C-alpha positions as CSV (number, residue, x, y, z in Angstrom):
1,X,0.0,0.0,0.0
2,X,1.6,3.3,-1.1
3,X,1.9,6.0,1.5
4,X,1.5,9.7,0.5
5,X,4.1,12.0,2.2
6,X,4.2,15.7,2.2
7,X,7.4,17.5,1.4
8,X,7.5,21.0,2.9
9,X,9.6,24.0,2.0
10,X,12.6,23.6,4.3
11,X,14.5,26.3,6.3
12,X,17.1,27.4,3.8
13,X,19.2,29.2,6.5
14,X,20.2,32.8,7.3
15,X,16.8,33.6,8.9
16,X,15.0,33.3,5.6
17,X,11.2,32.9,6.0
18,X,9.9,32.6,2.5
19,X,11.0,31.7,-1.1
20,X,9.6,32.3,-4.6
21,X,9.0,29.3,-6.9
22,X,11.1,30.0,-10.0
23,X,10.8,26.7,-11.9
24,X,9.4,23.3,-11.2
25,X,11.9,20.5,-12.1
26,X,9.3,17.7,-11.9
27,X,5.7,17.2,-12.9
28,X,2.8,15.2,-11.4
29,X,3.3,11.6,-12.2
30,X,7.1,11.7,-12.4
31,X,9.1,9.2,-10.4
32,X,11.7,10.9,-8.2
33,X,14.8,9.5,-6.4
34,X,15.9,10.4,-2.9
35,X,17.5,13.8,-2.8
36,X,16.6,14.6,-6.4
37,X,16.1,18.4,-7.0
38,X,12.4,19.0,-7.6
39,X,12.0,22.7,-7.6
40,X,14.2,25.8,-8.1
41,X,13.3,28.7,-5.7
42,X,14.6,32.2,-5.2
43,X,15.2,33.5,-1.7
44,X,16.1,37.0,-0.8
45,X,19.7,36.0,-1.1
46,X,20.2,33.4,-3.8
47,X,18.7,30.9,-6.2
48,X,18.5,27.4,-4.7
49,X,17.6,24.0,-6.1
50,X,15.6,22.1,-3.4
51,X,15.9,18.3,-3.3
52,X,13.2,16.0,-2.1
53,X,14.1,13.7,0.8
54,X,11.6,11.0,-0.4
55,X,11.7,8.6,-3.4
56,X,8.4,7.8,-5.1
57,X,5.8,9.2,-7.5
58,X,4.9,12.9,-7.4
59,X,1.1,13.1,-6.8
60,X,0.6,16.9,-6.4
61,X,2.5,20.1,-6.6
62,X,1.5,23.2,-4.6
63,X,2.1,26.7,-6.0
64,X,2.6,28.1,-9.5
65,X,5.8,29.4,-10.8
66,X,6.2,33.0,-9.5
67,X,4.3,32.2,-6.2
68,X,5.8,32.9,-2.8
69,X,5.6,30.3,-0.1
70,X,6.5,30.5,3.5
71,X,9.0,28.1,5.1
72,X,7.0,25.1,6.2
73,X,4.4,25.2,3.5
74,X,3.8,22.0,1.5
75,X,5.7,22.0,-1.8
76,X,4.5,18.6,-3.2
77,X,3.3,15.2,-2.1
78,X,5.0,11.9,-3.0
79,X,3.5,8.5,-2.9
80,X,6.1,6.0,-1.6
81,X,5.9,2.3,-1.1
82,X,5.6,-0.9,-3.1
83,X,3.1,0.5,-5.5
84,X,4.9,3.7,-6.3
85,X,8.7,3.4,-6.4
86,X,11.3,1.3,-8.0
87,X,13.1,0.7,-4.7
88,X,14.0,-3.0,-4.0
89,X,11.5,-4.7,-1.8
90,X,9.1,-1.7,-2.3
91,X,10.4,0.0,0.8
92,X,10.0,3.8,0.9
93,X,13.2,5.7,0.6
94,X,14.0,8.9,2.4
95,X,17.0,10.8,3.6
96,X,15.5,13.8,5.4
97,X,18.1,16.0,3.8
98,X,17.1,19.3,2.3
99,X,20.3,20.8,1.0
100,X,21.7,20.3,-2.5
101,X,24.9,18.2,-2.4
102,X,24.0,16.3,0.7
103,X,22.2,13.0,0.7
104,X,22.3,9.2,0.6
105,X,24.0,9.0,-2.8
106,X,21.2,6.8,-4.1
107,X,21.3,6.4,-7.9
108,X,18.7,8.4,-9.9
109,X,15.5,6.4,-10.5
110,X,14.1,5.9,-14.0
111,X,11.6,8.7,-14.5
112,X,8.2,7.6,-15.8
113,X,5.0,9.5,-16.3
114,X,1.7,8.5,-14.8
115,X,-0.8,9.8,-17.3
116,X,-4.0,11.3,-15.7
117,X,-7.2,9.7,-16.7
118,X,-9.9,12.0,-18.3
119,X,-13.0,12.0,-16.3
120,X,-11.2,11.3,-13.0
121,X,-11.8,13.5,-10.0
122,X,-9.1,15.6,-8.5
123,X,-9.2,16.8,-5.0
124,X,-9.5,20.5,-4.6
125,X,-6.5,22.5,-3.4
126,X,-3.9,20.1,-4.8
127,X,-4.6,17.1,-2.5
128,X,-3.6,13.8,-4.1
129,X,-6.5,12.0,-5.8
130,X,-7.0,8.5,-7.0
131,X,-4.7,7.4,-9.8
132,X,-2.1,9.9,-8.8
133,X,-3.8,12.9,-10.3
134,X,-4.3,16.2,-8.5
135,X,-5.4,19.8,-9.1
136,X,-2.2,21.9,-9.2
137,X,-3.6,25.2,-8.2
138,X,-4.2,26.3,-11.8
139,X,-1.1,24.6,-13.4
140,X,-2.0,22.1,-16.1
141,X,-0.9,18.5,-16.5
142,X,0.3,17.4,-19.9
143,X,-2.5,17.8,-22.4
144,X,-5.0,18.9,-19.7
145,X,-5.8,22.0,-17.7
146,X,-6.9,22.4,-14.1
147,X,-9.7,24.9,-13.7
148,X,-12.4,24.3,-11.1
149,X,-10.9,21.2,-9.7
150,X,-11.9,18.8,-12.6
151,X,-9.4,17.6,-15.2
152,X,-10.6,18.1,-18.8
153,X,-9.3,18.8,-22.2
154,X,-9.2,22.3,-23.6
155,X,-11.9,23.2,-26.1
156,X,-11.1,23.4,-29.7
157,X,-10.4,26.9,-31.1
158,X,-13.6,28.7,-31.9
159,X,-15.8,26.3,-29.8
160,X,-18.0,27.8,-27.2
161,X,-16.7,27.5,-23.7
162,X,-19.0,26.9,-20.8
163,X,-19.1,29.8,-18.3
164,X,-18.1,27.5,-15.5
165,X,-15.7,25.3,-17.4
166,X,-11.9,25.2,-17.3
167,X,-9.9,28.0,-18.9
168,X,-7.2,26.6,-21.3
169,X,-4.2,28.4,-19.8
170,X,-1.0,26.6,-18.8
171,X,1.4,29.5,-18.2
172,X,1.1,31.3,-14.8
173,X,2.7,34.3,-16.5
174,X,-0.3,34.5,-18.9
175,X,-2.7,34.2,-15.9
176,X,-0.9,37.0,-14.1
177,X,-0.8,39.3,-17.1
178,X,-4.5,38.9,-17.6
179,X,-5.3,39.3,-13.9
180,X,-3.2,42.4,-13.5
181,X,-4.8,44.1,-16.6
182,X,-8.4,43.0,-15.9
183,X,-8.8,40.6,-18.9
184,X,-11.4,37.9,-18.6
185,X,-9.7,34.8,-19.9
186,X,-13.1,33.1,-20.3
187,X,-14.0,35.5,-23.1
188,X,-10.9,34.7,-25.2
189,X,-10.3,32.2,-27.9
190,X,-6.8,30.9,-27.8
191,X,-4.5,30.7,-30.8
192,X,-2.5,27.8,-29.4
193,X,-3.0,24.1,-29.9
194,X,-6.5,23.0,-29.0
195,X,-7.5,26.6,-28.2
196,X,-4.7,27.1,-25.6
197,X,-4.5,30.8,-24.6
198,X,-1.1,32.2,-25.1
199,X,0.6,35.4,-23.9
200,X,0.3,36.8,-27.5
201,X,-3.5,36.4,-27.2
202,X,-3.7,38.5,-24.0
203,X,-1.3,41.1,-25.4
204,X,-3.4,41.4,-28.5
205,X,-6.5,42.2,-26.4
206,X,-4.6,44.8,-24.4
207,X,-3.4,46.5,-27.6
208,X,-6.9,46.5,-28.9
209,X,-8.2,48.1,-25.7
210,X,-5.5,50.7,-25.8
211,X,-6.5,51.7,-29.4
212,X,-10.2,51.7,-28.7
213,X,-10.8,48.2,-30.0
214,X,-12.8,45.4,-28.4
215,X,-11.5,42.8,-25.9
216,X,-14.5,40.5,-25.9
217,X,-15.0,37.1,-27.3
218,X,-14.5,36.9,-31.0
219,X,-11.7,39.4,-31.1
220,X,-9.1,38.5,-33.7
221,X,-6.1,36.8,-32.2
222,X,-2.7,36.7,-33.8
223,X,-1.9,33.8,-36.0
224,X,0.4,31.1,-34.6
225,X,4.0,32.1,-35.1
226,X,3.3,35.8,-35.6
227,X,5.5,38.0,-33.4
228,X,3.4,40.2,-31.1
229,X,3.8,44.0,-31.2
230,X,5.2,45.7,-28.1
231,X,2.8,45.5,-25.1
232,X,1.2,48.7,-23.8
233,X,-0.1,48.2,-20.3
234,X,-3.6,49.4,-19.6
235,X,-5.7,49.7,-16.5
236,X,-8.8,47.5,-16.2
237,X,-11.9,49.3,-17.3
238,X,-12.3,52.8,-18.8
239,X,-9.6,55.2,-17.6
240,X,-9.8,59.0,-17.6
241,X,-8.3,60.6,-20.7
242,X,-5.6,62.3,-18.7
243,X,-4.5,59.1,-16.8
244,X,-1.2,57.6,-17.7
245,X,-0.7,53.9,-18.2
246,X,1.4,52.2,-15.5
247,X,3.0,48.9,-14.8
248,X,3.3,47.6,-11.3
249,X,6.4,45.6,-10.3
250,X,6.2,43.7,-7.0
251,X,9.0,44.4,-4.6
252,X,9.7,40.8,-3.7
253,X,12.5,38.3,-3.8
254,X,15.9,39.8,-4.3
255,X,14.6,43.2,-5.3
256,X,12.5,43.4,-2.2
257,X,15.4,42.3,0.0
258,X,17.6,45.0,-1.5
259,X,14.9,47.6,-1.0
260,X,14.4,46.7,2.7
261,X,18.2,46.7,3.4
262,X,18.8,50.0,1.7
263,X,15.8,51.6,3.5
264,X,17.1,50.3,6.8
265,X,20.6,51.7,6.1
266,X,19.2,55.1,5.3
267,X,17.0,55.1,8.5
268,X,19.7,53.9,11.0
269,X,23.1,55.1,9.7
270,X,24.1,58.8,9.8
271,X,26.4,58.6,6.8
272,X,28.8,61.1,5.3
273,X,30.9,61.0,2.2
274,X,34.4,62.4,1.3
275,X,36.2,62.0,-2.0
276,X,39.5,62.7,-3.7
277,X,40.9,62.4,-7.2
278,X,44.0,60.3,-7.7
279,X,46.6,59.8,-10.4
280,X,46.3,56.1,-11.2
281,X,48.9,56.0,-13.9
282,X,51.6,54.3,-11.8
283,X,48.9,52.0,-10.4
284,X,48.1,50.7,-13.9
285,X,51.8,50.5,-14.7
286,X,52.4,48.3,-11.6
287,X,49.6,46.0,-12.6
288,X,50.9,45.7,-16.2
289,X,54.4,44.8,-14.8
290,X,52.9,42.1,-12.5
291,X,51.0,40.5,-15.4
292,X,54.0,40.7,-17.7
293,X,56.1,38.8,-15.2
294,X,54.0,35.7,-15.8
295,X,51.6,33.7,-13.6
296,X,47.9,34.3,-13.1
297,X,46.7,37.7,-14.3
298,X,46.0,40.2,-11.5
299,X,42.7,42.2,-11.7
300,X,42.3,45.9,-10.9
301,X,39.7,45.0,-8.3
302,X,42.1,42.6,-6.5
303,X,44.8,45.3,-6.3
304,X,42.2,47.8,-4.9
305,X,41.1,45.1,-2.4
306,X,44.7,44.6,-1.3
307,X,45.0,48.3,-0.7
308,X,41.7,48.4,1.2
309,X,42.8,45.6,3.6
310,X,46.1,47.4,4.3
311,X,44.2,50.7,4.9
312,X,41.8,49.0,7.3
313,X,44.7,47.6,9.3
314,X,45.8,51.2,9.8
315,X,42.3,52.6,10.4
316,X,40.3,49.7,12.1
317,X,37.4,51.9,13.1
318,X,36.1,51.5,9.6
319,X,36.0,47.7,9.9
320,X,33.3,47.7,12.6
321,X,29.6,47.8,13.3
322,X,27.3,49.5,15.8
323,X,25.4,47.6,18.4
324,X,22.5,50.0,18.9
325,X,20.9,48.1,21.8
326,X,24.2,48.0,23.8
327,X,25.2,51.4,22.5
328,X,28.6,50.0,21.6
329,X,30.9,50.1,18.6
330,X,32.1,46.6,17.7
331,X,35.5,46.6,16.1
332,X,36.0,43.5,14.0
333,X,39.4,41.7,13.8
334,X,38.8,40.0,10.4
335,X,38.1,41.7,7.1
336,X,35.3,40.0,5.1
337,X,35.3,42.1,2.0
338,X,32.1,42.5,0.0
339,X,32.1,43.8,-3.5
340,X,29.1,45.1,-5.5
341,X,28.2,43.0,-8.6
342,X,25.5,43.8,-11.1
343,X,23.7,40.8,-12.5
344,X,20.6,40.2,-14.6
345,X,18.7,39.4,-11.4
346,X,19.8,42.7,-9.7
347,X,22.6,44.0,-7.5
348,X,24.3,41.4,-5.3
349,X,27.2,41.8,-2.9
350,X,29.3,38.6,-2.7
351,X,31.7,38.4,0.3
352,X,35.4,37.4,0.1
353,X,36.1,35.7,3.5
354,X,39.3,36.7,5.3
355,X,40.4,39.1,2.6
356,X,43.1,40.5,4.9
357,X,44.9,37.1,4.8
358,X,44.9,36.7,0.9
359,X,47.5,38.0,-1.5
360,X,46.6,39.6,-4.8
361,X,46.6,36.3,-6.7
362,X,44.3,34.7,-4.1
363,X,42.0,37.8,-4.2
364,X,41.8,37.7,-8.0
365,X,40.8,34.0,-8.0
366,X,38.2,34.5,-5.4
367,X,36.7,37.6,-7.1
368,X,36.5,35.6,-10.4
369,X,34.8,32.6,-8.7
370,X,32.2,34.7,-6.9
371,X,31.5,36.9,-10.0
372,X,30.9,33.8,-12.1
373,X,28.6,32.4,-9.5
374,X,26.7,35.7,-9.2
375,X,26.1,35.8,-13.0
376,X,25.0,32.1,-13.0
377,X,22.7,32.7,-10.0
378,X,24.3,30.0,-7.9
379,X,25.6,32.1,-5.0
380,X,24.7,30.5,-1.7
381,X,23.3,32.5,1.3
382,X,26.7,32.2,3.0
383,X,28.3,33.8,-0.1
384,X,26.2,36.9,0.4
385,X,26.3,37.5,4.2
386,X,28.8,38.4,6.8
387,X,30.6,41.3,5.1
388,X,32.5,43.9,7.2
389,X,33.5,46.4,4.5
390,X,32.4,46.9,0.9
391,X,34.3,47.8,-2.2
392,X,32.1,49.3,-4.9
393,X,33.6,49.7,-8.4
394,X,31.0,51.7,-10.2
395,X,33.5,52.8,-12.7
396,X,32.6,49.8,-14.8
397,X,29.4,51.7,-15.7
398,X,31.4,54.6,-17.1
399,X,30.7,57.1,-14.2
400,X,33.2,59.1,-12.2
401,X,31.6,59.4,-8.8
402,X,28.8,58.3,-6.5
403,X,27.5,58.6,-2.9
404,X,26.5,54.9,-2.3
405,X,24.4,53.7,0.5
406,X,26.3,51.8,3.2
407,X,25.7,48.0,3.2
408,X,24.0,47.7,6.6
409,X,25.3,46.8,9.2
410,X,28.7,47.7,8.0
411,X,30.3,51.0,8.8
412,X,31.9,52.1,5.4
413,X,32.1,51.6,1.7
414,X,34.8,52.6,-0.7
415,X,33.6,53.7,-4.1
416,X,35.9,53.7,-7.2
417,X,35.0,55.6,-10.4
418,X,36.2,55.0,-13.9
419,X,39.9,55.5,-14.7
420,X,40.1,58.0,-17.5
421,X,42.7,60.1,-19.3
422,X,42.5,63.7,-17.9
423,X,44.8,66.7,-17.8
424,X,46.9,66.6,-14.6
425,X,49.8,68.5,-13.1
426,X,52.6,65.9,-12.9
427,X,56.1,66.9,-11.6
428,X,55.3,70.6,-12.2
429,X,54.1,70.1,-15.8
430,X,50.7,69.7,-17.3
431,X,50.3,66.2,-18.6
432,X,47.6,63.7,-19.6
433,X,47.4,61.1,-16.8
434,X,45.0,58.3,-15.9
435,X,42.8,59.7,-13.2
436,X,40.3,58.1,-10.9
437,X,37.9,59.5,-8.3
438,X,37.8,57.6,-4.9
439,X,34.9,58.2,-2.5
440,X,34.4,56.9,1.0
441,X,30.9,56.8,2.6
442,X,31.2,56.1,6.3
443,X,29.1,55.8,9.5
444,X,29.7,59.0,11.4
445,X,29.0,57.2,14.6
446,X,32.1,55.1,14.4
447,X,34.6,57.8,13.5
448,X,35.0,61.4,12.6
449,X,36.2,63.1,9.4
450,X,39.8,62.9,10.5
451,X,39.8,59.1,10.5
452,X,37.8,58.8,7.3
453,X,40.1,61.4,5.6
454,X,43.2,59.5,6.7
455,X,41.8,56.2,5.3
456,X,40.9,57.8,2.0
457,X,44.2,59.6,1.7
458,X,46.2,56.4,2.4
459,X,44.2,54.6,-0.3
460,X,44.9,57.4,-2.8
461,X,48.6,57.4,-1.9
462,X,48.8,53.7,-2.6
463,X,47.0,54.2,-6.0
464,X,49.4,57.1,-6.9
465,X,52.5,55.4,-5.6
466,X,52.0,51.6,-5.3
467,X,55.4,51.3,-3.6
468,X,53.7,52.9,-0.5
469,X,51.9,49.6,-0.1
470,X,55.2,47.7,0.4
471,X,55.5,49.2,3.8
472,X,52.7,47.1,5.1
473,X,53.4,43.8,3.3
């Protein structure tokens, strides 16, 4: 007799309380092995593949792609036992592990699909039903759609659809687009296979509404394969002639976490900024000489990081945090250096652990590893937390200066602008030199301007004359 077990969203660490479903990796009816990843979720800190601790047949999934679930909510149900798995003896398998890379090491099971039977009854809310079928909260099984709890085929294109029948929409993005713009999907005739409503169908209705057309049933939908015109968002119902169209973007996931952290920093930290221009010609020359000598190439960011760690050793107040409850400044004895990295998913700040103990080659390698993981979306929560000081190279965007917001609960951030050829007085003569603007934003509670200015001046001196750095090596 198969036993149906619930797999709940596990605690992913770092105090995270919720996660957004990005992509399901299995479907209802698939056979899964112990510790096989079943869903990809995005937390406020990273993208994570979540493995299932049970081996068996997936009988139900809970939540559409794009939905947020709290920790402890049911992700899916799995039927385990003699009737559902390929395990020897029919014994249910389970590791209890919830982290990718940890598990029993069981070999992957052969995946097979249990096809739903038309006319079967699915339990509402996604509970497993007889034959292994279930309503998936609006997501459709292969060749079927889930509407009011019954499983049925989509109507043929042009056929009348009952008012209370299922709506042939598979994509949760299409449902969201229609819902946000007040489009009744029951009034549309889909242009996809078997009348499936596609995103292009909804966008066509929105464009028609924007130009004064009709969005009711019978509206012409684009032919299959036709590229849709750019979408113009419109509000549901008639809008005043002077009202501007608007698109609402939820502040959630990584974007929401960044917004919360920056807002907290602005509320709690009385920050100030000082800046200086520096001649980086010798700095670039020293880097070129290092790379010409052979061995791994040294990055500009790694050299700047090495300068930062040397400066923090001389001005330790800037490598600290403020305990507001105890009314104490906590000076830290290790430098965990964060660096700002812009990715397709937004701004992230990976952290180089024990940066003070690494040489320039080690810093270059770690920056490269973390940057690649950031672009691939594989940074772990541990890679994004625990920083004590941040280096922000916004010069890669072609700008000279900035007044960045401190990465709470740190006490300071060094900003580096672009290195550009500019007129400069060098040895009493006007010359074209490679100039960079350096800025330091600091928490005025941990130090005064003298300390901040001393730190920034030391960094600038090392950039202008890299030999200065040799004193601390």
